[in-house]
Structures are given as C-alpha cells and as structure tokens.
N, CA, C and O atoms as a GROMACS GRO file, in nm:
protein
  424
    1UNK      N    1   0.263  -1.766   0.264
    1UNK     CA    2   0.261  -1.622   0.219
    1UNK      C    3   0.202  -1.551   0.333
    1UNK      O    4   0.110  -1.613   0.386
    2UNK      N    5   0.231  -1.436   0.385
    2UNK     CA    6   0.206  -1.362   0.443
    2UNK      C    7   0.185  -1.238   0.368
    2UNK      O    8   0.271  -1.165   0.319
    3UNK      N    9   0.037  -1.221   0.366
    3UNK     CA   10   0.014  -1.057   0.297
    3UNK      C   11  -0.089  -0.986   0.367
    3UNK      O   12  -0.205  -1.025   0.362
    4UNK      N   13  -0.033  -0.818   0.472
    4UNK     CA   14  -0.144  -0.729   0.522
    4UNK      C   15  -0.183  -0.627   0.397
    4UNK      O   16  -0.115  -0.582   0.305
    5UNK      N   17  -0.316  -0.612   0.431
    5UNK     CA   18  -0.385  -0.561   0.335
    5UNK      C   19  -0.435  -0.405   0.435
    5UNK      O   20  -0.500  -0.409   0.540
    6UNK      N   21  -0.391  -0.299   0.377
    6UNK     CA   22  -0.382  -0.190   0.416
    6UNK      C   23  -0.505  -0.088   0.402
    6UNK      O   24  -0.457   0.022   0.378
    7UNK      N   25  -0.615  -0.083   0.406
    7UNK     CA   26  -0.767  -0.054   0.399
    7UNK      C   27  -0.799   0.049   0.486
    7UNK      O   28  -0.736   0.090   0.584
    8UNK      N   29  -0.968   0.109   0.411
    8UNK     CA   30  -1.031   0.151   0.477
    8UNK      C   31  -1.176   0.183   0.564
    8UNK      O   32  -1.206   0.215   0.679
    9UNK      N   33  -1.247   0.151   0.429
    9UNK     CA   34  -1.369   0.072   0.417
    9UNK      C   35  -1.394  -0.095   0.327
    9UNK      O   36  -1.304  -0.105   0.244
   10UNK      N   37  -1.461  -0.184   0.324
   10UNK     CA   38  -1.426  -0.322   0.278
   10UNK      C   39  -1.522  -0.271   0.197
   10UNK      O   40  -1.635  -0.251   0.240
   11UNK      N   41  -1.489  -0.247   0.082
   11UNK     CA   42  -1.595  -0.269  -0.007
   11UNK      C   43  -1.562  -0.357  -0.099
   11UNK      O   44  -1.453  -0.414  -0.107
   12UNK      N   45  -1.662  -0.373  -0.177
   12UNK     CA   46  -1.660  -0.432  -0.335
   12UNK      C   47  -1.538  -0.525  -0.336
   12UNK      O   48  -1.522  -0.643  -0.305
   13UNK      N   49  -1.473  -0.447  -0.376
   13UNK     CA   50  -1.317  -0.514  -0.420
   13UNK      C   51  -1.314  -0.622  -0.344
   13UNK      O   52  -1.347  -0.741  -0.350
   14UNK      N   53  -1.231  -0.492  -0.218
   14UNK     CA   54  -1.130  -0.547  -0.055
   14UNK      C   55  -1.237  -0.684  -0.117
   14UNK      O   56  -1.177  -0.750  -0.201
   15UNK      N   57  -1.321  -0.713  -0.101
   15UNK     CA   58  -1.362  -0.877  -0.106
   15UNK      C   59  -1.374  -0.924  -0.121
   15UNK      O   60  -1.411  -1.023  -0.057
   16UNK      N   61  -1.351  -0.900  -0.260
   16UNK     CA   62  -1.304  -1.005  -0.392
   16UNK      C   63  -1.121  -1.007  -0.348
   16UNK      O   64  -1.091  -1.126  -0.360
   17UNK      N   65  -1.021  -0.945  -0.313
   17UNK     CA   66  -0.919  -0.950  -0.357
   17UNK      C   67  -0.903  -1.066  -0.168
   17UNK      O   68  -0.818  -1.154  -0.157
   18UNK      N   69  -0.980  -1.039  -0.078
   18UNK     CA   70  -0.944  -1.101   0.009
   18UNK      C   71  -1.058  -1.298  -0.059
   18UNK      O   72  -1.051  -1.420  -0.076
   19UNK      N   73  -1.092  -1.248  -0.063
   19UNK     CA   74  -1.233  -1.459  -0.142
   19UNK      C   75  -1.093  -1.443  -0.242
   19UNK      O   76  -1.093  -1.564  -0.268
   20UNK      N   77  -0.967  -1.389  -0.324
   20UNK     CA   78  -0.886  -1.432  -0.418
   20UNK      C   79  -0.734  -1.493  -0.300
   20UNK      O   80  -0.675  -1.601  -0.307
   21UNK      N   81  -0.707  -1.360  -0.188
   21UNK     CA   82  -0.634  -1.477  -0.116
   21UNK      C   83  -0.639  -1.599  -0.071
   21UNK      O   84  -0.558  -1.691  -0.079
   22UNK      N   85  -0.775  -1.588  -0.007
   22UNK     CA   86  -0.824  -1.728   0.094
   22UNK      C   87  -0.796  -1.806   0.008
   22UNK      O   88  -0.704  -1.886   0.021
   23UNK      N   89  -0.888  -1.798  -0.125
   23UNK     CA   90  -0.874  -1.905  -0.221
   23UNK      C   91  -0.736  -2.040  -0.245
   23UNK      O   92  -0.732  -2.163  -0.252
   24UNK      N   93  -0.630  -1.916  -0.253
   24UNK     CA   94  -0.484  -1.944  -0.291
   24UNK      C   95  -0.381  -1.964  -0.192
   24UNK      O   96  -0.259  -1.976  -0.205
   25UNK      N   97  -0.502  -1.966  -0.027
   25UNK     CA   98  -0.412  -2.012   0.149
   25UNK      C   99  -0.356  -1.968   0.160
   25UNK      O  100  -0.279  -2.021   0.240
   26UNK      N  101  -0.300  -1.819   0.108
   26UNK     CA  102  -0.237  -1.695   0.158
   26UNK      C  103  -0.318  -1.686   0.302
   26UNK      O  104  -0.432  -1.688   0.347
   27UNK      N  105  -0.178  -1.674   0.343
   27UNK     CA  106  -0.222  -1.595   0.506
   27UNK      C  107  -0.229  -1.417   0.511
   27UNK      O  108  -0.138  -1.337   0.491
   28UNK      N  109  -0.365  -1.392   0.544
   28UNK     CA  110  -0.415  -1.212   0.532
   28UNK      C  111  -0.424  -1.203   0.674
   28UNK      O  112  -0.444  -1.289   0.759
   29UNK      N  113  -0.399  -1.052   0.683
   29UNK     CA  114  -0.392  -0.948   0.735
   29UNK      C  115  -0.459  -0.864   0.709
   29UNK      O  116  -0.465  -0.830   0.591
   30UNK      N  117  -0.550  -0.787   0.822
   30UNK     CA  118  -0.636  -0.710   0.770
   30UNK      C  119  -0.548  -0.558   0.912
   30UNK      O  120  -0.512  -0.554   1.030
   31UNK      N  121  -0.557  -0.446   0.767
   31UNK     CA  122  -0.459  -0.338   0.851
   31UNK      C  123  -0.603  -0.215   0.840
   31UNK      O  124  -0.604  -0.133   0.748
   32UNK      N  125  -0.707  -0.219   0.936
   32UNK     CA  126  -0.782  -0.059   0.876
   32UNK      C  127  -0.673   0.084   0.940
   32UNK      O  128  -0.661   0.119   1.057
   33UNK      N  129  -0.622   0.128   0.848
   33UNK     CA  130  -0.534   0.265   0.806
   33UNK      C  131  -0.630   0.357   0.960
   33UNK      O  132  -0.564   0.360   1.063
   34UNK      N  133  -0.760   0.417   0.965
   34UNK     CA  134  -0.764   0.436   1.070
   34UNK      C  135  -0.726   0.454   1.188
   34UNK      O  136  -0.726   0.549   1.266
   35UNK      N  137  -0.664   0.261   1.192
   35UNK     CA  138  -0.587   0.309   1.355
   35UNK      C  139  -0.412   0.329   1.371
   35UNK      O  140  -0.333   0.340   1.464
   36UNK      N  141  -0.405   0.326   1.210
   36UNK     CA  142  -0.258   0.343   1.205
   36UNK      C  143  -0.175   0.444   1.238
   36UNK      O  144  -0.126   0.529   1.163
   37UNK      N  145  -0.161   0.431   1.352
   37UNK     CA  146   0.001   0.549   1.381
   37UNK      C  147   0.133   0.546   1.340
   37UNK      O  148   0.211   0.478   1.406
   38UNK      N  149   0.166   0.594   1.262
   38UNK     CA  150   0.327   0.590   1.234
   38UNK      C  151   0.407   0.709   1.341
   38UNK      O  152   0.376   0.828   1.346
   39UNK      N  153   0.514   0.642   1.423
   39UNK     CA  154   0.638   0.676   1.505
   39UNK      C  155   0.692   0.656   1.469
   39UNK      O  156   0.744   0.544   1.470
   40UNK      N  157   0.751   0.836   1.350
   40UNK     CA  158   0.885   0.820   1.252
   40UNK      C  159   0.985   0.805   1.343
   40UNK      O  160   1.066   0.712   1.335
   41UNK      N  161   0.986   0.894   1.435
   41UNK     CA  162   1.109   0.879   1.566
   41UNK      C  163   1.133   0.809   1.662
   41UNK      O  164   1.172   0.840   1.775
   42UNK      N  165   1.106   0.700   1.609
   42UNK     CA  166   1.092   0.528   1.724
   42UNK      C  167   1.147   0.462   1.536
   42UNK      O  168   1.105   0.482   1.422
   43UNK      N  169   1.295   0.356   1.616
   43UNK     CA  170   1.350   0.287   1.523
   43UNK      C  171   1.234   0.164   1.516
   43UNK      O  172   1.280   0.081   1.438
   44UNK      N  173   1.119   0.123   1.560
   44UNK     CA  174   1.041   0.006   1.550
   44UNK      C  175   0.924   0.103   1.512
   44UNK      O  176   0.842   0.123   1.602
   45UNK      N  177   0.903   0.166   1.396
   45UNK     CA  178   0.822   0.190   1.418
   45UNK      C  179   0.732   0.079   1.300
   45UNK      O  180   0.616   0.047   1.326
   46UNK      N  181   0.775   0.046   1.220
   46UNK     CA  182   0.733  -0.053   1.110
   46UNK      C  183   0.753  -0.139   1.182
   46UNK      O  184   0.762  -0.245   1.119
   47UNK      N  185   0.767  -0.153   1.298
   47UNK     CA  186   0.806  -0.350   1.358
   47UNK      C  187   0.679  -0.442   1.334
   47UNK      O  188   0.671  -0.563   1.312
   48UNK      N  189   0.548  -0.306   1.348
   48UNK     CA  190   0.479  -0.466   1.310
   48UNK      C  191   0.452  -0.497   1.163
   48UNK      O  192   0.347  -0.550   1.129
   49UNK      N  193   0.517  -0.474   1.104
   49UNK     CA  194   0.495  -0.546   0.872
   49UNK      C  195   0.594  -0.582   0.909
   49UNK      O  196   0.578  -0.699   0.876
   50UNK      N  197   0.746  -0.578   0.978
   50UNK     CA  198   0.815  -0.718   0.939
   50UNK      C  199   0.767  -0.831   0.867
   50UNK      O  200   0.795  -0.857   0.750
   51UNK      N  201   0.690  -0.902   0.947
   51UNK     CA  202   0.619  -0.982   0.927
   51UNK      C  203   0.512  -1.003   0.742
   51UNK      O  204   0.424  -1.071   0.690
   52UNK      N  205   0.544  -0.964   0.734
   52UNK     CA  206   0.422  -0.967   0.565
   52UNK      C  207   0.546  -0.937   0.501
   52UNK      O  208   0.643  -0.867   0.528
   53UNK      N  209   0.494  -1.050   0.360
   53UNK     CA  210   0.561  -1.054   0.248
   53UNK      C  211   0.536  -0.967   0.137
   53UNK      O  212   0.581  -0.978   0.023
   54UNK      N  213   0.473  -0.897   0.175
   54UNK     CA  214   0.393  -0.778   0.077
   54UNK      C  215   0.230  -0.703   0.158
   54UNK      O  216   0.126  -0.762   0.188
   55UNK      N  217   0.269  -0.550   0.173
   55UNK     CA  218   0.114  -0.507   0.174
   55UNK      C  219   0.043  -0.443   0.088
   55UNK      O  220   0.086  -0.340   0.035
   56UNK      N  221  -0.063  -0.486   0.064
   56UNK     CA  222  -0.142  -0.410   0.010
   56UNK      C  223  -0.189  -0.295   0.028
   56UNK      O  224  -0.260  -0.288   0.128
   57UNK      N  225  -0.175  -0.185  -0.040
   57UNK     CA  226  -0.305  -0.112   0.068
   57UNK      C  227  -0.382  -0.006  -0.075
   57UNK      O  228  -0.358   0.053  -0.180
   58UNK      N  229  -0.478  -0.039   0.013
   58UNK     CA  230  -0.669  -0.031   0.024
   58UNK      C  231  -0.712   0.062   0.018
   58UNK      O  232  -0.832   0.067  -0.010
   59UNK      N  233  -0.623   0.208   0.045
   59UNK     CA  234  -0.742   0.374   0.164
   59UNK      C  235  -0.797   0.405   0.045
   59UNK      O  236  -0.807   0.393  -0.078
   60UNK      N  237  -0.830   0.453   0.155
   60UNK     CA  238  -0.985   0.566   0.023
   60UNK      C  239  -0.925   0.762   0.044
   60UNK      O  240  -0.970   0.864  -0.009
   61UNK      N  241  -0.790   0.740   0.163
   61UNK     CA  242  -0.823   0.888   0.163
   61UNK      C  243  -0.560   0.877   0.040
   61UNK      O  244  -0.453   0.842   0.089
   62UNK      N  245  -0.584   0.911  -0.060
   62UNK     CA  246  -0.536   0.933  -0.130
   62UNK      C  247  -0.389   0.974  -0.099
   62UNK      O  248  -0.305   0.935  -0.180
   63UNK      N  249  -0.329   1.074   0.043
   63UNK     CA  250  -0.316   1.164   0.091
   63UNK      C  251  -0.234   1.041   0.198
   63UNK      O  252  -0.111   1.041   0.209
   64UNK      N  253  -0.283   0.983   0.240
   64UNK     CA  254  -0.283   0.875   0.352
   64UNK      C  255  -0.234   0.743   0.307
   64UNK      O  256  -0.197   0.637   0.358
   65UNK      N  257  -0.246   0.781   0.224
   65UNK     CA  258  -0.211   0.607   0.115
   65UNK      C  259  -0.081   0.664   0.061
   65UNK      O  260  -0.028   0.555   0.038
   66UNK      N  261   0.036   0.779   0.013
   66UNK     CA  262   0.082   0.839   0.053
   66UNK      C  263   0.229   0.827   0.129
   66UNK      O  264   0.342   0.786   0.103
   67UNK      N  265   0.160   0.886   0.236
   67UNK     CA  266   0.167   0.880   0.341
   67UNK      C  267   0.229   0.734   0.428
   67UNK      O  268   0.338   0.743   0.483
   68UNK      N  269   0.159   0.617   0.433
   68UNK     CA  270   0.219   0.516   0.456
   68UNK      C  271   0.244   0.425   0.346
   68UNK      O  272   0.257   0.306   0.372
   69UNK      N  273   0.250   0.456   0.255
   69UNK     CA  274   0.311   0.362   0.160
   69UNK      C  275   0.494   0.412   0.095
   69UNK      O  276   0.586   0.367   0.027
   70UNK      N  277   0.444   0.556   0.191
   70UNK     CA  278   0.668   0.643   0.165
   70UNK      C  279   0.690   0.546   0.326
   70UNK      O  280   0.787   0.474   0.302
   71UNK      N  281   0.655   0.524   0.432
   71UNK     CA  282   0.684   0.542   0.517
   71UNK      C  283   0.752   0.355   0.526
   71UNK      O  284   0.858   0.296   0.546
   72UNK      N  285   0.624   0.330   0.499
   72UNK     CA  286   0.667   0.170   0.448
   72UNK      C  287   0.810   0.088   0.332
   72UNK      O  288   0.865  -0.021   0.346
   73UNK      N  289   0.837   0.220   0.201
   73UNK     CA  290   0.868   0.129   0.125
   73UNK      C  291   1.062   0.157   0.202
   73UNK      O  292   1.164   0.090   0.213
   74UNK      N  293   0.994   0.352   0.249
   74UNK     CA  294   1.187   0.376   0.370
   74UNK      C  295   1.241   0.287   0.444
   74UNK      O  296   1.353   0.296   0.495
   75UNK      N  297   1.142   0.170   0.457
   75UNK     CA  298   1.182   0.103   0.572
   75UNK      C  299   1.210  -0.050   0.481
   75UNK      O  300   1.219  -0.163   0.529
   76UNK      N  301   1.215  -0.027   0.404
   76UNK     CA  302   1.183  -0.192   0.264
   76UNK      C  303   1.092  -0.275   0.276
   76UNK      O  304   1.081  -0.398   0.276
   77UNK      N  305   0.998  -0.151   0.294
   77UNK     CA  306   0.883  -0.286   0.334
   77UNK      C  307   0.809  -0.257   0.185
   77UNK      O  308   0.779  -0.151   0.129
   78UNK      N  309   0.787  -0.444   0.134
   78UNK     CA  310   0.735  -0.446  -0.035
   78UNK      C  311   0.608  -0.311   0.008
   78UNK      O  312   0.587  -0.230   0.098
   79UNK      N  313   0.565  -0.342  -0.086
   79UNK     CA  314   0.398  -0.285  -0.108
   79UNK      C  315   0.358  -0.276  -0.236
   79UNK      O  316   0.450  -0.218  -0.293
   80UNK      N  317   0.247  -0.306  -0.337
   80UNK     CA  318   0.133  -0.305  -0.420
   80UNK      C  319   0.061  -0.163  -0.410
   80UNK      O  320  -0.031  -0.161  -0.329
   81UNK      N  321   0.084  -0.054  -0.471
   81UNK     CA  322   0.213  -0.018  -0.505
   81UNK      C  323   0.285   0.030  -0.441
   81UNK      O  324   0.271   0.043  -0.319
   82UNK      N  325   0.392   0.076  -0.515
   82UNK     CA  326   0.511   0.185  -0.406
   82UNK      C  327   0.456   0.314  -0.393
   82UNK      O  328   0.354   0.338  -0.458
   83UNK      N  329   0.508   0.405  -0.318
   83UNK     CA  330   0.463   0.544  -0.337
   83UNK      C  331   0.503   0.616  -0.466
   83UNK      O  332   0.442   0.715  -0.507
   84UNK      N  333   0.612   0.561  -0.530
   84UNK     CA  334   0.640   0.717  -0.666
   84UNK      C  335   0.500   0.624  -0.767
   84UNK      O  336   0.420   0.699  -0.822
   85UNK      N  337   0.483   0.500  -0.781
   85UNK     CA  338   0.334   0.489  -0.829
   85UNK      C  339   0.200   0.521  -0.819
   85UNK      O  340   0.114   0.539  -0.905
   86UNK      N  341   0.196   0.527  -0.622
   86UNK     CA  342   0.094   0.625  -0.658
   86UNK      C  343   0.003   0.720  -0.692
   86UNK      O  344  -0.109   0.740  -0.739
   87UNK      N  345   0.178   0.805  -0.615
   87UNK     CA  346   0.190   0.983  -0.588
   87UNK      C  347   0.180   0.975  -0.762
   87UNK      O  348   0.088   1.048  -0.802
   88UNK      N  349   0.254   0.903  -0.873
   88UNK     CA  350   0.185   0.937  -1.009
   88UNK      C  351   0.043   0.925  -1.046
   88UNK      O  352  -0.028   1.001  -1.112
   89UNK      N  353   0.012   0.784  -0.978
   89UNK     CA  354  -0.088   0.781  -1.047
   89UNK      C  355  -0.209   0.896  -0.973
   89UNK      O  356  -0.296   0.932  -1.051
   90UNK      N  357  -0.213   0.930  -0.883
   90UNK     CA  358  -0.315   1.038  -0.836
   90UNK      C  359  -0.254   1.194  -0.892
   90UNK      O  360  -0.319   1.291  -0.856
   91UNK      N  361  -0.174   1.209  -0.949
   91UNK     CA  362  -0.150   1.324  -1.015
   91UNK      C  363  -0.184   1.330  -1.168
   91UNK      O  364  -0.130   1.268  -1.260
   92UNK      N  365  -0.276   1.411  -1.172
   92UNK     CA  366  -0.294   1.386  -1.314
   92UNK      C  367  -0.188   1.460  -1.431
   92UNK      O  368  -0.161   1.433  -1.548
   93UNK      N  369  -0.143   1.566  -1.335
   93UNK     CA  370  -0.001   1.598  -1.460
   93UNK      C  371   0.099   1.448  -1.447
   93UNK      O  372   0.083   1.349  -1.520
   94UNK      N  373   0.161   1.455  -1.382
   94UNK     CA  374   0.251   1.289  -1.382
   94UNK      C  375   0.276   1.155  -1.486
   94UNK      O  376   0.354   1.089  -1.556
   95UNK      N  377   0.085   1.184  -1.412
   95UNK     CA  378   0.032   1.077  -1.489
   95UNK      C  379   0.069   1.087  -1.642
   95UNK      O  380   0.154   1.020  -1.701
   96UNK      N  381   0.024   1.139  -1.671
   96UNK     CA  382   0.030   1.243  -1.868
   96UNK      C  383   0.114   1.253  -1.936
   96UNK      O  384   0.130   1.235  -2.057
   97UNK      N  385   0.234   1.315  -1.771
   97UNK     CA  386   0.413   1.260  -1.860
   97UNK      C  387   0.434   1.156  -1.839
   97UNK      O  388   0.528   1.132  -1.915
   98UNK      N  389   0.402   1.025  -1.758
   98UNK     CA  390   0.494   0.972  -1.783
   98UNK      C  391   0.427   0.900  -1.885
   98UNK      O  392   0.518   0.857  -1.955
   99UNK      N  393   0.294   0.852  -1.945
   99UNK     CA  394   0.242   0.827  -2.056
   99UNK      C  395   0.269   0.847  -2.149
   99UNK      O  396   0.244   0.752  -2.223
  100UNK      N  397   0.319   0.941  -2.204
  100UNK     CA  398   0.326   1.074  -2.307
  100UNK      C  399   0.480   1.026  -2.325
  100UNK      O  400   0.507   0.999  -2.442
  101UNK      N  401   0.651   0.999  -2.177
  101UNK     CA  402   0.777   1.019  -2.254
  101UNK      C  403   0.797   0.922  -2.331
  101UNK      O  404   0.686   0.896  -2.377
  102UNK      N  405   0.845   0.877  -2.359
  102UNK     CA  406   0.973   0.859  -2.402
  102UNK      C  407   1.049   0.698  -2.292
  102UNK      O  408   1.064   0.578  -2.314
  103UNK      N  409   1.082   0.805  -2.161
  103UNK     CA  410   1.114   0.720  -2.060
  103UNK      C  411   1.059   0.679  -1.968
  103UNK      O  412   1.094   0.724  -1.859
  104UNK      N  413   0.940   0.568  -1.975
  104UNK     CA  414   0.851   0.568  -1.924
  104UNK      C  415   0.923   0.589  -1.740
  104UNK      O  416   1.038   0.550  -1.719
  105UNK      N  417   0.847   0.645  -1.634
  105UNK     CA  418   0.902   0.636  -1.512
  105UNK      C  419   0.824   0.604  -1.442
  105UNK      O  420   0.830   0.655  -1.330
  106UNK      N  421   0.696   0.491  -1.474
  106UNK     CA  422   0.643   0.389  -1.347
  106UNK      C  423   0.643   0.344  -1.364
  106UNK      O  424   0.608   0.252  -1.290
   0.00000   0.00000   0.00000
C-alpha cells in the first residue's frame, strides 16, 4: 500500500501517524502543502498523486485543505477525508445541521 500525507507542519499527531504507518510497512510519501501547486487547467495536474492508494490530508489551513481535497476528489483520488466531509466539519452550522438531521449527510 502506498499512502501520501499532505501536510503543512510535522506536529506530534503527524509523527504518530508516520510511526503507525511504518509499523504496518506502509510505503509513505510526505507532500509539503507549501510546495504544492495545482494547475487545474492542465490535464496532468494530479499525476503526482496517481500512484497513491489514498492521500491523508493534514493541512493546517482549512482553505488549502478544502481546495486540495476538491481537486484530488474531482480527479478520482481517494482521500481521508473527502472535500465534503472537511467542508462540513469546518463549518459550525453545517456540522450541527448534519449531526441533528434525520438524514446523515456526512
């Protein structure tokens, strides 16, 4: 299994993730979101992500996370979490509405 971690800064939580993936023998690639540029007008703008089984989003900036997840999800790349989930969780009204709705939207 090959996993990409999209991150802004390596904090304690990221270190724990790295260790857990390493213990399981997962091939892990770190992707610094400060160096990431998406050219959404080009066909191959997500080519560097095509080899991953999943990309784990750990961006500090909620906006950067949403944009990255949207682009990756639109190209069929599996992410944890999806752009929809990140958007709902980053908006208090949407989160409350989803949690109290009879129809779960998350």
